[in-house]
SERO-4910 file (N, C-alpha, C, O; in steps of 0.05 Angstrom, whole numbers):
BEGIN
 pado doro    nc1    nc2    nc3   cac1   cac2   cac3    cc1    cc2    cc3    oc1    oc2    oc3
  Met    A  -3676    124    643  -3703    118    650  -3711     91    638  -3707     86    615
  Lys    A  -3724     75    655  -3732     48    646  -3755     50    627  -3775     65    631
  Leu    A  -3753     35    605  -3774     35    584  -3796     16    592  -3792     -5    605
  Ser    A  -3821     23    585  -3843      5    589  -3841    -17    568  -3825    -16    550
  Glu    A  -3857    -38    571  -3857    -60    552  -3863    -51    524  -3850    -59    505
  Leu    A  -3883    -34    521  -3890    -23    495  -3868     -6    483  -3862     -9    459
  Glu    A  -3855     10    499  -3834     27    489  -3810     10    481  -3797     16    460
  Phe    A  -3804    -10    496  -3781    -28    489  -3787    -42    462  -3769    -44    445
  Cys    A  -3811    -52    459  -3819    -66    434  -3818    -47    410  -3810    -55    388
  Leu    A  -3826    -22    415  -3825     -3    393  -3796      2    384  -3791      3    360
  Glu    A  -3778      6    404  -3749      9    397  -3739    -15    382  -3723    -12    363
  Asp    A  -3747    -39    391  -3739    -64    377  -3749    -65    349  -3735    -74    331
  Phe    A  -3774    -56    345  -3786    -55    318  -3771    -36    299  -3766    -43    276
  Leu    A  -3764    -13    309  -3749      7    293  -3722     -4    286  -3712      1    263
  Thr    A  -3709    -19    304  -3683    -31    298  -3687    -52    277  -3670    -55    259
  Tyr    A  -3708    -67    278  -3715    -87    258  -3718    -74    230  -3708    -84    210
  Cys    A  -3732    -52    230  -3736    -37    205  -3710    -28    193  -3706    -29    168
  Gln    A  -3692    -19    209  -3665    -11    200  -3650    -35    188  -3638    -33    167
  Ser    A  -3652    -58    202  -3637    -82    193  -3648    -92    166  -3634   -105    151
  Lys    A  -3674    -86    161  -3687    -94    135  -3680    -74    113  -3688    -79     90
  Gly    A  -3667    -53    119  -3659    -33     99  -3681    -15     90  -3680     -5     67
  Leu    A  -3702    -11    106  -3723      7     99  -3712     36     97  -3692     42    111
  Ser    A  -3724     52     81  -3715     80     77  -3718     96    103  -3735     90    120
  Leu    A  -3701    116    106  -3702    133    130  -3729    147    132  -3740    151    154
  Lys    A  -3741    154    109  -3767    166    108  -3788    148    120  -3805    156    135
  Thr    A  -3788    122    112  -3807    103    122  -3804     98    151  -3823     97    166
  Ile    A  -3779     95    160  -3774     90    189  -3783    114    205  -3794    111    227
  Ala    A  -3778    139    195  -3786    163    210  -3816    164    212  -3827    173    233
  Ala    A  -3830    155    191  -3860    155    192  -3870    136    213  -3888    142    228
  Tyr    A  -3858    112    214  -3865     92    234  -3860    104    262  -3877    102    280
  Glu    A  -3837    115    266  -3829    125    292  -3848    146    302  -3857    146    325
  Gln    A  -3854    165    285  -3871    188    293  -3899    178    301  -3909    184    323
  Ser    A  -3912    163    283  -3939    154    289  -3941    134    312  -3960    136    328
  Leu    A  -3922    116    315  -3923     96    336  -3916    108    363  -3928    100    383
  Lys    A  -3897    126    364  -3891    139    390  -3914    155    401  -3920    155    425
  Leu    A  -3928    169    383  -3952    184    391  -3973    165    402  -3987    172    422
  Phe    A  -3977    142    389  -3997    123    398  -3990    111    425  -4007    108    443
  Val    A  -3964    105    429  -3955     93    454  -3958    113    477  -3966    106    499
  Val    A  -3952    139    472  -3956    159    492  -3986    162    499  -3993    165    522
  Tyr    A  -4003    161    478  -4032    163    483  -4041    140    500  -4056    144    519
  Leu    A  -4032    115    495  -4040     92    511  -4033     96    540  -4048     89    558
  Lys    A  -4009    106    544  -3999    110    572  -4014    132    586  -4023    129    609
  Asn    A  -4017    155    573  -4029    179    586  -4059    177    589  -4070    185    610
  Glu    A  -4072    166    569  -4102    166    570  -4114    140    581  -4136    140    591
  His    A  -4099    117    580  -4110     92    588  -4092     77    608  -4099     55    617
  Glu    A  -4069     89    614  -4050     76    633  -4042     48    623  -4039     29    639
  Val    A  -4040     45    597  -4032     19    584  -4003     20    576  -3995     37    561
  Glu    A  -3987      1    587  -3959      0    580  -3950    -28    572  -3927    -32    564
  Arg    A  -3968    -47    574  -3962    -75    567  -3976    -82    542  -3999    -74    537
  Ile    A  -3963    -98    526  -3974   -106    499  -4001   -120    501  -4019   -113    486
  Asn    A  -4003   -139    520  -4028   -154    521  -4051   -139    533  -4073   -150    535
  Asp    A  -4046   -115    542  -4068    -98    553  -4081    -81    531  -4101    -67    537
  Val    A  -4069    -81    507  -4080    -64    486  -4105    -78    474  -4105   -101    468
  Arg    A  -4126    -62    471  -4151    -72    460  -4159    -58    434  -4148    -37    428
  Thr    A  -4177    -70    419  -4186    -59    393  -4196    -31    397  -4191    -13    381
  Gly    A  -4212    -27    418  -4224     -1    423  -4204     22    427  -4210     45    423
  His    A  -4180     15    436  -4159     36    440  -4153     50    414  -4149     75    414
  Leu    A  -4151     35    392  -4145     48    367  -4168     65    357  -4164     87    347
  Arg    A  -4192     54    359  -4216     70    351  -4218     96    367  -4224    117    356
  Gln    A  -4213     94    393  -4214    118    410  -4191    138    403  -4194    162    405
  Tyr    A  -4168    126    396  -4145    143    388  -4151    159    363  -4144    182    360
  Ile    A  -4163    145    344  -4171    159    318  -4189    183    324  -4184    204    314
  Leu    A  -4209    178    341  -4227    200    348  -4212    222    363  -4217    246    359
  Tyr    A  -4194    214    380  -4177    233    396  -4161    251    377  -4160    276    381
  Val    A  -4148    239    357  -4132    255    338  -4150    274    322  -4142    297    318
  Gln    A  -4173    264    313  -4191    280    297  -4201    304    313  -4204    326    303
  Gln    A  -4207    300    339  -4217    321    355  -4196    342    363  -4202    365    365
  Arg    A  -4172    332    368  -4150    350    376  -4140    367    353  -4133    391    357
  Gly    A  -4138    356    329  -4128    371    306  -4098    369    302  -4085    356    318
  Lys    A  -4089    381    281  -4061    379    273  -4042    390    294  -4046    411    306
  Tyr    A  -4020    375    298  -3997    384    315  -4004    389    344  -3987    400    358
  Ser    A  -4028    382    353  -4035    386    380  -4028    361    397  -4029    363    422
  Val    A  -4021    339    384  -4013    315    398  -3982    312    394  -3973    310    372
  Val    A  -3967    311    417  -3938    310    415  -3927    286    430  -3940    276    448
  Asn    A  -3903    278    423  -3890    256    436  -3882    263    465  -3887    247    483
  Thr    A  -3870    287    468  -3863    297    495  -3870    326    496  -3868    340    476
  Glu    A  -3878    335    519  -3885    364    523  -3861    382    517  -3864    404    509
  Ala    A  -3837    371    523  -3812    387    519  -3809    395    490  -3797    415    484
  Ser    A  -3819    378    471  -3816    384    443  -3830    410    435  -3823    422    415
  Lys    A  -3850    418    450  -3865    442    444  -3847    467    447  -3851    487    434
  Met    A  -3827    465    464  -3808    487    469  -3787    489    447  -3772    508    446
  Val    A  -3787    469    430  -3767    469    408  -3781    474    381  -3772    490    365
  Asn    A  -3804    461    377  -3818    462    351  -3840    484    350  -3847    492    328
  Phe    A  -3850    492    373  -3871    513    375  -3894    507    355  -3899    524    338
  Pro    A  -3907    485    358  -3929    477    339  -3951    498    339  -3964    501    318
  Glu    A  -3956    512    361  -3978    531    362  -3973    555    344  -3992    570    339
  Arg    A  -3949    558    334  -3943    581    316  -3950    574    287  -3949    591    270
  Arg    A  -3955    549    281  -3961    541    254  -3988    551    246  -4007    553    262
  Thr    A  -3991    558    220  -4016    569    210  -4039    548    210  -4062    554    210
  Asp    A  -4031    522    209  -4050    500    208  -4053    486    235  -4064    464    236
  Tyr    A  -4044    499    256  -4045    487    283  -4074    482    291  -4091    499    289
  Lys    A  -4080    457    299  -4106    448    308  -4127    446    286  -4151    441    291
  Lys    A  -4119    450    261  -4138    447    239  -4143    416    235  -4126    400    244
  Pro    A  -4165    409    223  -4172    381    221  -4151    364    208  -4138    372    188
  Val    A  -4147    340    219  -4128    320    207  -4143    306    185  -4165    296    189
  Ser    A  -4132    303    162  -4145    291    139  -4149    261    144  -4134    248    159
  Asn    A  -4169    250    131  -4174    221    133  -4151    205    122  -4145    183    132
  Val    A  -4137    216    102  -4114    202     91  -4092    199    112  -4080    178    115
  Thr    A  -4087    221    127  -4067    220    148  -4075    200    170  -4058    185    179
  Val    A  -4100    201    178  -4110    182    198  -4107    153    189  -4099    136    205
  Asn    A  -4112    148    164  -4109    121    153  -4080    113    153  -4073     89    157
  Asn    A  -4062    132    148  -4033    126    148  -4025    118    177  -4010     99    180
  Tyr    A  -4034    133    197  -4029    127    225  -4039     98    231  -4024     82    242
  Thr    A  -4063     93    223  -4075     67    229  -4059     44    216  -4054     24    228
  Arg    A  -4051     48    191  -4036     28    176  -4009     23    191  -4001     -1    194
  Asn    A  -3995     44    199  -3970     40    213  -3973     25    239  -3956      8    246
  Ile    A  -3994     32    254  -3999     18    279  -4005    -11    275  -3996    -28    290
  Lys    A  -4021    -17    254  -4027    -45    248  -4002    -61    239  -4000    -84    246
  Val    A  -3984    -48    225  -3959    -61    217  -3943    -68    241  -3932    -90    243
  Phe    A  -3942    -50    261  -3927    -55    285  -3938    -79    301  -3923    -96    310
  Phe    A  -3964    -80    303  -3977   -101    319  -3977   -128    303  -3977   -149    315
  Asn    A  -3976   -126    277  -3972   -151    261  -3944   -162    266  -3941   -186    268
  Trp    A  -3925   -144    268  -3897   -152    273  -3895   -165    301  -3881   -185    304
  Leu    A  -3909   -154    320  -3909   -165    347  -3921   -193    347  -3911   -211    361
  Arg    A  -3942   -197    331  -3953   -224    329  -3934   -244    316  -3931   -266    325
  Gln    A  -3920   -234    295  -3900   -252    281  -3877   -258    299  -3865   -280    297
  Glu    A  -3871   -240    318  -3849   -245    336  -3857   -263    360  -3840   -270    376
  Gly    A  -3883   -269    361  -3892   -286    382  -3900   -272    408  -3905   -284    428
  Glu    A  -3900   -245    406  -3907   -229    430  -3938   -228    434  -3947   -223    456
  Leu    A  -3952   -232    412  -3982   -231    413  -3993   -255    398  -3981   -265    378
  Ser    A  -4015   -265    407  -4028   -288    392  -4045   -278    369  -4051   -292    351
  Lys    A  -4053   -252    371  -4070   -240    350  -4067   -210    350  -4063   -198    371
  Asn    A  -4067   -198    327  -4067   -169    324  -4094   -158    332  -4114   -164    319
  Pro    A  -4095   -142    354  -4121   -132    363  -4134   -112    343  -4158   -105    347
  Phe    A  -4119   -104    323  -4130    -83    305  -4137    -94    277  -4142    -78    259
  Glu    A  -4138   -120    274  -4144   -132    248  -4171   -123    238  -4175   -120    214
  Ser    A  -4190   -119    256  -4218   -113    248  -4222    -83    243  -4244    -75    234
  Val    A  -4202    -66    249  -4205    -37    245  -4201    -31    216  -4179    -36    205
  Thr    A  -4221    -20    203  -4220    -14    174  -4213     15    169  -4219     32    186
  Pro    A  -4201     21    147  -4194     49    140  -4219     66    137  -4241     57    131
  Ile    A  -4215     92    142  -4237    111    138  -4240    116    108  -4220    118     93
  Arg    A  -4264    117     99  -4269    122     70  -4259    150     63  -4266    170     77
  Thr    A  -4244    153     41  -4234    179     33  -4244    185      5  -4251    168    -11
  Val    A  -4245    211     -1  -4252    221    -27  -4226    224    -43  -4208    239    -36
  Arg    A  -4225    209    -65  -4200    209    -81  -4197    236    -96  -4215    245   -110
  Arg    A  -4174    249    -91  -4169    274   -105  -4154    269   -131  -4135    254   -133
  Lys    A  -4164    281   -152  -4152    278   -178  -4124    289   -179  -4120    312   -170
  Lys    A  -4105    274   -189  -4078    283   -190  -4075    306   -210  -4086    304   -233
  Val    A  -4062    327   -202  -4058    350   -219  -4035    345   -238  -4014    335   -229
  Gly    A  -4038    351   -263  -4017    346   -282  -4006    371   -295  -4017    393   -291
  Leu    A  -3984    368   -310  -3972    390   -324  -3976    386   -354  -3971    363   -364
  Gly    A  -3984    406   -368  -3986    404   -397  -3959    411   -410  -3940    419   -396
  His    A  -3957    408   -436  -3932    414   -450  -3923    442   -447  -3900    448   -442
  Asp    A  -3942    461   -450  -3934    489   -448  -3925    496   -420  -3906    512   -416
  Glu    A  -3939    486   -400  -3931    491   -372  -3903    479   -366  -3887    491   -352
  Phe    A  -3898    456   -377  -3872    443   -373  -3850    460   -386  -3828    463   -374
  Lys    A  -3855    470   -410  -3835    487   -423  -3830    512   -407  -3807    521   -404
  Arg    A  -3851    524   -396  -3847    548   -379  -3831    542   -354  -3816    559   -345
  Leu    A  -3836    519   -343  -3821    511   -319  -3791    509   -326  -3774    519   -311
  Leu    A  -3784    495   -347  -3756    492   -355  -3742    519   -360  -3718    522   -355
  Glu    A  -3758    538   -369  -3746    565   -375  -3739    580   -350  -3725    601   -352
  Gln    A  -3748    571   -327  -3742    585   -302  -3714    579   -292  -3704    592   -274
  Phe    A  -3700    559   -304  -3673    552   -295  -3653    565   -313  -3654    565   -337
  Asp    A  -3633    578   -300  -3612    592   -314  -3592    572   -324  -3576    561   -309
  Tyr    A  -3593    566   -350  -3576    545   -362  -3546    552   -361  -3530    535   -365
  Thr    A  -3540    578   -357  -3511    586   -357  -3497    579   -331  -3473    581   -329
  Thr    A  -3512    573   -310  -3500    566   -284  -3501    536   -280  -3517    522   -292
  Phe    A  -3482    526   -263  -3481    497   -259  -3507    487   -246  -3518    468   -256
  His    A  -3516    500   -224  -3539    489   -210  -3565    493   -227  -3583    477   -225
  Gly    A  -3565    515   -243  -3589    519   -260  -3592    498   -281  -3614    487   -285
  Tyr    A  -3570    492   -295  -3572    472   -316  -3576    444   -304  -3591    428   -315
  Arg    A  -3562    439   -282  -3566    413   -268  -3596    409   -261  -3607    387   -265
  Asn    A  -3608    429   -250  -3636    427   -242  -3655    423   -266  -3674    408   -264
  Lys    A  -3648    436   -288  -3664    432   -312  -3663    403   -321  -3684    392   -328
  Val    A  -3639    392   -321  -3636    364   -330  -3650    345   -311  -3662    325   -320
  Ile    A  -3649    350   -285  -3663    333   -266  -3693    333   -272  -3705    312   -272
  Val    A  -3704    357   -276  -3733    359   -281  -3740    344   -307  -3760    330   -307
  Met    A  -3724    346   -327  -3729    332   -352  -3728    302   -348  -3744    287   -358
  Leu    A  -3708    293   -332  -3705    264   -328  -3727    253   -311  -3737    230   -316
  Leu    A  -3737    268   -291  -3760    259   -275  -3785    256   -293  -3800    237   -290
  Gln    A  -3789    275   -310  -3812    275   -328  -3810    253   -349  -3830    241   -357
  Asp    A  -3786    247   -357  -3781    227   -379  -3781    198   -369  -3786    180   -385
  Thr    A  -3776    194   -343  -3772    167   -333  -3791    159   -311  -3796    135   -307
  Gly    A  -3802    178   -296  -3820    171   -274  -3806    161   -249  -3820    152   -231
  Met    A  -3780    164   -248  -3766    154   -224  -3771    173   -200  -3779    196   -204
  Arg    A  -3765    164   -176  -3768    180   -152  -3744    199   -150  -3722    192   -160
  Ile    A  -3748    222   -138  -3726    241   -135  -3703    229   -118  -3680    234   -124
  Ser    A  -3710    214    -98  -3689    202    -81  -3672    182    -97  -3648    180    -92
  Glu    A  -3684    169   -117  -3669    151   -134  -3652    166   -154  -3629    159   -160
  Cys    A  -3663    188   -164  -3649    204   -184  -3623    216   -173  -3603    216   -186
  Leu    A  -3624    226   -148  -3601    239   -137  -3579    220   -128  -3557    229   -120
  Glu    A  -3584    194   -130  -3564    174   -123  -3550    162   -148  -3532    146   -145
  Ile    A  -3558    171   -172  -3548    159   -196  -3518    166   -200  -3510    189   -195
  Leu    A  -3502    146   -208  -3474    150   -215  -3472    151   -245  -3488    139   -259
  Val    A  -3452    166   -255  -3449    168   -284  -3445    141   -297  -3455    136   -319
  Glu    A  -3431    123   -283  -3425     96   -294  -3450     79   -297  -3449     58   -310
  Ser    A  -3472     87   -284  -3497     72   -286  -3513     78   -311  -3533     65   -316
  Ile    A  -3504     97   -327  -3518    104   -351  -3509     87   -375  -3485     85   -380
  Asp    A  -3528     75   -388  -3522     58   -412  -3533     74   -436  -3557     72   -442
  Phe    A  -3515     88   -450  -3524    104   -472  -3531     87   -497  -3548     95   -513
  Gln    A  -3520     63   -499  -3526     46   -521  -3555     37   -521  -3568     37   -542
  His    A  -3565     30   -498  -3592     19   -495  -3611     40   -483  -3635     34   -479
  Lys    A  -3601     64   -478  -3617     86   -467  -3631     77   -441  -3656     78   -439
  Met    A  -3615     68   -422  -3626     60   -396  -3606     66   -374  -3582     69   -379
  Ile    A  -3617     68   -349  -3601     74   -326  -3607     54   -304  -3630     48   -299
  Leu    A  -3586     43   -292  -3590     24   -270  -3593     40   -244  -3575     55   -236
  Leu    A  -3616     36   -231  -3620     48   -204  -3613     28   -183  -3625      7   -181
  Ser    A  -3593     35   -167  -3584     16   -146  -3596     22   -119  -3601      3   -104
  Lys    A  -3600     47   -113  -3611     54    -87  -3640     63    -91  -3646     85    -97
  Thr    A  -3658     43    -86  -3686     47    -91  -3703     41    -67  -3693     31    -47
  Lys    A  -3728     48    -68  -3747     41    -46  -3750     11    -46  -3757     -1    -67
  Gly    A  -3744     -1    -24  -3745    -31    -22  -3718    -44    -29  -3716    -68    -28
  Asn    A  -3698    -27    -37  -3671    -37    -43  -3671    -58    -65  -3655    -77    -65
  Lys    A  -3689    -55    -85  -3689    -73   -108  -3680    -58   -132  -3693    -39   -141
  Glu    A  -3657    -67   -143  -3647    -54   -167  -3666    -56   -190  -3680    -76   -193
  Arg    A  -3667    -35   -206  -3684    -37   -230  -3673    -17   -251  -3658      1   -244
  Tyr    A  -3680    -21   -276  -3672     -3   -297  -3695     16   -304  -3719      8   -303
  Ile    A  -3688     40   -310  -3708     59   -321  -3697     67   -349  -3673     64   -355
  Tyr    A  -3715     76   -366  -3708     80   -394  -3714    109   -401  -3732    122   -390
  Tyr    A  -3699    120   -420  -3702    148   -427  -3703    151   -458  -3694    133   -473
  Ser    A  -3713    173   -466  -3718    178   -495  -3693    188   -509  -3674    197   -496
  Pro    A  -3693    188   -536  -3670    200   -551  -3666    229   -544  -3643    239   -544
  Val    A  -3688    244   -539  -3685    272   -532  -3670    275   -506  -3652    292   -503
  Met    A  -3676    257   -486  -3662    258   -461  -3633    249   -464  -3616    259   -450
  Ala    A  -3628    230   -482  -3601    221   -487  -3583    243   -496  -3560    246   -486
  Arg    A  -3593    260   -515  -3577    282   -524  -3572    302   -502  -3550    313   -500
  Glu    A  -3592    307   -485  -3589    326   -463  -3569    316   -443  -3553    332   -432
  Leu    A  -3570    290   -436  -3552    279   -417  -3523    280   -427  -3505    287   -411
  Lys    A  -3518    275   -452  -3491    276   -463  -3480    305   -461  -3457    309   -454
  His    A  -3497    324   -467  -3489    352   -466  -3484    360   -437  -3465    374   -431
  Tyr    A  -3501    351   -419  -3498    358   -391  -3473    346   -379  -3459    360   -363
  Leu    A  -3465    322   -387  -3441    310   -375  -3416    325   -383  -3398    328   -366
  Lys    A  -3415    336   -407  -3392    352   -415  -3392    378   -399  -3371    388   -391
  Phe    A  -3416    389   -394  -3419    414   -378  -3410    408   -349  -3395    424   -337
  Lys    A  -3420    386   -338  -3414    379   -310  -3385    375   -305  -3374    384   -285
  Asp    A  -3371    362   -324  -3343    356   -320  -3325    381   -319  -3302    379   -310
  Arg    A  -3335    404   -327  -3320    429   -325  -3322    440   -297  -3307    459   -290
  Tyr    A  -3340    430   -280  -3344    441   -253  -3336    421   -231  -3328    430   -209
  Thr    A  -3339    396   -235  -3334    376   -214  -3325    350   -225  -3331    343   -248
  Glu    A  -3310    334   -209  -3299    309   -218  -3314    285   -205  -3307    262   -210
  Thr    A  -3334    290   -189  -3348    269   -176  -3363    250   -195  -3370    258   -217
  Glu    A  -3367    225   -187  -3381    206   -203  -3411    209   -200  -3426    196   -215
  Leu    A  -3420    225   -181  -3449    230   -179  -3458    245   -203  -3445    263   -213
  Leu    A  -3481    237   -214  -3492    250   -238  -3502    278   -231  -3498    296   -247
  Phe    A  -3514    281   -208  -3526    308   -201  -3515    317   -174  -3530    317   -154
  Pro    A  -3490    325   -172  -3479    334   -147  -3484    364   -142  -3495    378   -159
  Thr    A  -3474    373   -120  -3473    402   -115  -3448    413   -129  -3433    398   -140
  Arg    A  -3445    439   -129  -3421    451   -141  -3395    441   -128  -3374    439   -141
  Lys    A  -3397    434   -102  -3374    424    -88  -3369    394    -92  -3349    383    -82
  Gly    A  -3386    381   -107  -3382    353   -113  -3395    335    -92  -3392    310    -94
  Thr    A  -3410    346    -73  -3424    330    -53  -3452    322    -63  -3461    332    -84
  Arg    A  -3465    305    -48  -3491    295    -56  -3512    317    -52  -3514    329    -31
  Leu    A  -3528    322    -73  -3550    341    -71  -3573    328    -56  -3581    306    -62
  Thr    A  -3583    342    -35  -3604    330    -19  -3632    334    -32  -3636    353    -47
  Val    A  -3650    316    -25  -3677    318    -35  -3689    345    -26  -3703    358    -42
  His    A  -3685    352     -1  -3697    377     10  -3687    401     -6  -3703    419    -12
  Ser    A  -3662    402    -12  -3650    425    -27  -3662    427    -55  -3670    449    -63
  Phe    A  -3664    404    -68  -3675    405    -96  -3705    412    -95  -3714    428   -112
  Glu    A  -3720    401    -76  -3748    408    -74  -3752    437    -71  -3771    449    -83
  Lys    A  -3736    450    -54  -3739    479    -50  -3733    494    -76  -3747    513    -83
  Gln    A  -3712    487    -90  -3705    500   -115  -3727    497   -137  -3732    515   -152
  Leu    A  -3738    473   -137  -3760    468   -156  -3785    484   -149  -3798    495   -166
  Arg    A  -3791    484   -123  -3814    499   -114  -3811    529   -120  -3830    542   -129
  Asp    A  -3787    540   -115  -3782    569   -121  -3786    574   -151  -3797    595   -158
  Ala    A  -3775    556   -168  -3777    560   -197  -3806    559   -206  -3815    576   -222
  Ser    A  -3822    540   -196  -3850    538   -204  -3867    560   -194  -3886    569   -207
  Asn    A  -3861    570   -170  -3876    592   -158  -3874    617   -175  -3892    634   -176
  Arg    A  -3851    620   -188  -3847    645   -205  -3866    646   -228  -3871    667   -239
  Ile    A  -3878    623   -236  -3897    623   -258  -3924    615   -249  -3941    606   -265
  Gly    A  -3929    617   -223  -3956    612   -212  -3963    582   -211  -3987    576   -211
  Leu    A  -3944    564   -210  -3949    536   -208  -3939    525   -182  -3923    538   -169
  His    A  -3948    501   -175  -3938    488   -151  -3929    460   -160  -3944    441   -162
  Val    A  -3903    459   -166  -3891    434   -176  -3872    422   -156  -3855    436   -144
  Tyr    A  -3874    396   -151  -3856    382   -133  -3849    356   -147  -3862    348   -166
  Pro    A  -3827    343   -139  -3817    319   -153  -3838    298   -158  -3839    286   -180
  His    A  -3854    292   -139  -3873    270   -142  -3895    277   -163  -3906    259   -175
  Leu    A  -3900    302   -166  -3919    311   -187  -3908    303   -214  -3923    295   -232
  Leu    A  -3882    306   -218  -3870    299   -244  -3871    269   -248  -3875    259   -271
  Arg    A  -3868    253   -227  -3871    224   -229  -3900    217   -237  -3904    200   -254
  Asn    A  -3919    230   -224  -3947    226   -231  -3953    234   -260  -3967    221   -275
  Asn    A  -3940    256   -268  -3945    267   -295  -3934    247   -316  -3946    243   -337
  Phe    A  -3911    236   -310  -3900    216   -328  -3919    192   -331  -3925    184   -354
  Ala    A  -3929    182   -309  -3947    159   -309  -3973    165   -325  -3982    149   -341
  Arg    A  -3984    189   -321  -4008    196   -334  -4004    197   -365  -4020    185   -380
  His    A  -3983    210   -373  -3978    213   -402  -3969    186   -415  -3975    181   -438
  Tyr    A  -3956    170   -399  -3949    143   -409  -3974    127   -416  -3975    114   -436
  Leu    A  -3993    128   -398  -4018    114   -403  -4034    126   -426  -4045    112   -443
  Leu    A  -4035    153   -427  -4049    167   -449  -4037    161   -476  -4050    162   -496
  Asn    A  -4011    156   -476  -3997    151   -501  -3998    122   -509  -3984    113   -528
  Gly    A  -4014    106   -494  -4017     78   -502  -4003     58   -485  -4004     34   -490
  Gly    A  -3988     67   -464  -3974     48   -447  -3993     31   -430  -4016     39   -426
  Asp    A  -3984      8   -421  -4000    -10   -406  -3992     -9   -376  -3970     -1   -370
  Phe    A  -4010    -17   -359  -4006    -16   -330  -3983    -35   -321  -3968    -28   -303
  Tyr    A  -3981    -59   -333  -3960    -78   -325  -3932    -66   -329  -3916    -66   -311
  Thr    A  -3927    -56   -353  -3901    -44   -359  -3896    -19   -342  -3874    -15   -332
  Leu    A  -3917     -3   -338  -3914     21   -322  -3907     13   -293  -3890     27   -281
  Ser    A  -3919     -8   -283  -3913    -17   -256  -3883    -24   -253  -3871    -18   -233
  Arg    A  -3872    -38   -273  -3844    -45   -273  -3826    -20   -274  -3806    -19   -260
  Ile    A  -3834     -1   -290  -3818     23   -293  -3818     39   -267  -3797     50   -259
  Leu    A  -3841     42   -255  -3843     58   -230  -3831     44   -206  -3826     57   -185
  Gly    A  -3827     17   -207  -3816      3   -184  -3837     -3   -163  -3830     -5   -140
  His    A  -3863     -6   -172  -3884    -13   -153  -3882    -42   -145  -3872    -59   -160
  Ser    A  -3893    -49   -122  -3892    -77   -113  -3911    -95   -128  -3907   -119   -129
  Ser    A  -3932    -83   -140  -3951    -99   -156  -3965    -81   -176  -3965    -56   -173
  Val    A  -3978    -93   -196  -3994    -78   -215  -4018    -65   -201  -4027    -44   -209
  Thr    A  -4028    -78   -181  -4051    -68   -166  -4045    -40   -154  -4061    -22   -155
  Val    A  -4020    -37   -143  -4012    -12   -132  -4012     10   -153  -4022     32   -149
  Thr    A  -4003      3   -177  -4002     22   -199  -4030     30   -208  -4036     53   -213
  Glu    A  -4048     10   -210  -4075     15   -219  -4090     33   -199  -4104     51   -207
  Glu    A  -4086     28   -173  -4099     44   -153  -4089     73   -153  -4104     92   -147
  Ala    A  -4064     77   -161  -4052    103   -160  -4059    120   -185  -4060    145   -183
  Tyr    A  -4065    107   -207  -4068    122   -232  -4094    115   -247  -4095    114   -272
  Met    A  -4116    111   -232  -4142    105   -244  -4160    130   -244  -4184    127   -245
  Asp    A  -4148    153   -243  -4164    178   -241  -4162    195   -266  -4162    220   -264
  Leu    A  -4159    183   -290  -4159    198   -314  -4187    212   -318  -4207    201   -310
  Ser    A  -4187    236   -329  -4211    250   -333  -4227    238   -356  -4217    222   -371
  His    A  -4253    246   -358  -4270    235   -379  -4258    243   -407  -4258    227   -426
  Glu    A  -4247    267   -408  -4235    276   -433  -4210    259   -440  -4206    252   -464
  Glu    A  -4194    253   -420  -4170    237   -425  -4177    208   -433  -4165    196   -450
  Ile    A  -4198    197   -420  -4207    170   -427  -4217    170   -456  -4212    152   -471
  Gly    A  -4232    191   -463  -4242    194   -490  -4220    195   -510  -4222    183   -532
  Gln    A  -4199    210   -504  -4176    213   -522  -4162    186   -525  -4155    178   -547
  Lys    A  -4159    172   -503  -4146    146   -504  -4162    126   -521  -4152    110   -536
  Tyr    A  -4189    128   -518  -4207    110   -534  -4203    116   -563  -4201     97   -579
  Gln    A  -4203    141   -571  -4200    148   -600  -4174    138   -611  -4173    131   -635
  Asn    A  -4153    136   -595  -4127    127   -604  -4127     97   -607  -4109     86   -621
  His    A  -4145     83   -594  -4144     54   -593  -4169     40   -602  -4171     15   -600
  Ser    A  -4189     54   -612  -4214     42   -621  -4208     22   -644  -4196     30   -664
  Pro    A  -4217     -3   -641  -4212    -23   -662  -4224    -14   -689  -4211    -16   -709
  Leu    A  -4249     -5   -689  -4262      3   -713  -4248     27   -726  -4245     29   -750
  Gly    A  -4239     45   -708  -4225     69   -718  -4199     62   -732  -4190     77   -749
  Lys    A  -4187     39   -724  -4161     31   -735  -4165     16   -761  -4146     14   -778
  Trp    A  -4189      5   -765  -4193    -11   -790  -4198      8   -813  -4211     29   -811
  Lys    A  -4188      0   -836  -4192     16   -860  -4220      9   -871  -4228    -14   -873
  Ala    A  -4233     30   -879  -4260     26   -891  -4257     11   -918  -4240     18   -934
  Glu    A  -4274     -9   -921  -4272    -25   -946  -4288    -12   -968  -4289    -23   -991
***
């Protein structure tokens, strides 16, 4: 079937994203949101050419998505016979403003790329601003909750002890789970207590650092691991293959559910950042550790400390409080 001009450009954009080495997760997000928008333009406005797209199309699409609700807009009708969206418990429930803003951002990125490629003289969506959202405070884990979580893993089994060490390392370093599961044993520098991450978001190598407590645990784990598998992967499956993010997320979710918590890998990354700041760390160094593109990204992500936490941080760093009374 012959592709329309918009469909052809979309396929070209996705190929470009692959050539730039963007993560599969990022490319999938682009593909999903952009294909839905292209289908909308065709079905609702009979628009298939780039230069026929107008600013109002995006504004009307946003309203369309909000009115239709979750999973009611599909790329092809045939997909309904495979995914059965109407069986979901959240089918047609309101789409959050955060999700709508993500769609808008992805669409604007695509049309910016078209402009850079010379296909457009101007991005028609430059003037479309994000919907204002209410910032939700990030949920954290306290020391006791973290200890209870670790106790849910059976240390006598390979996968149980492996999962415990992964959880500890995520909490101690703030790395992404996708980065963690790609670590090779040879990337660990025990002398300087750091690990080289080679496969990262944005494909930029960086070092992460770990504590003496984590160093002792890693040394013990490596001896344990070598009795089960010979792979160079730090956190493999029992068969020596790569542990998938999806598999670990499920095991972590099951463990946390047993104690009435909802813990996922990114929560541990957030928890690391929060406690790093509360313990006196600065945003610049935290940004480098987390692998953010700029300090601004880090500040926007972690500016939601509670009044109590801000008060605690103040007491730890008050100039007068640090001076000795004369």
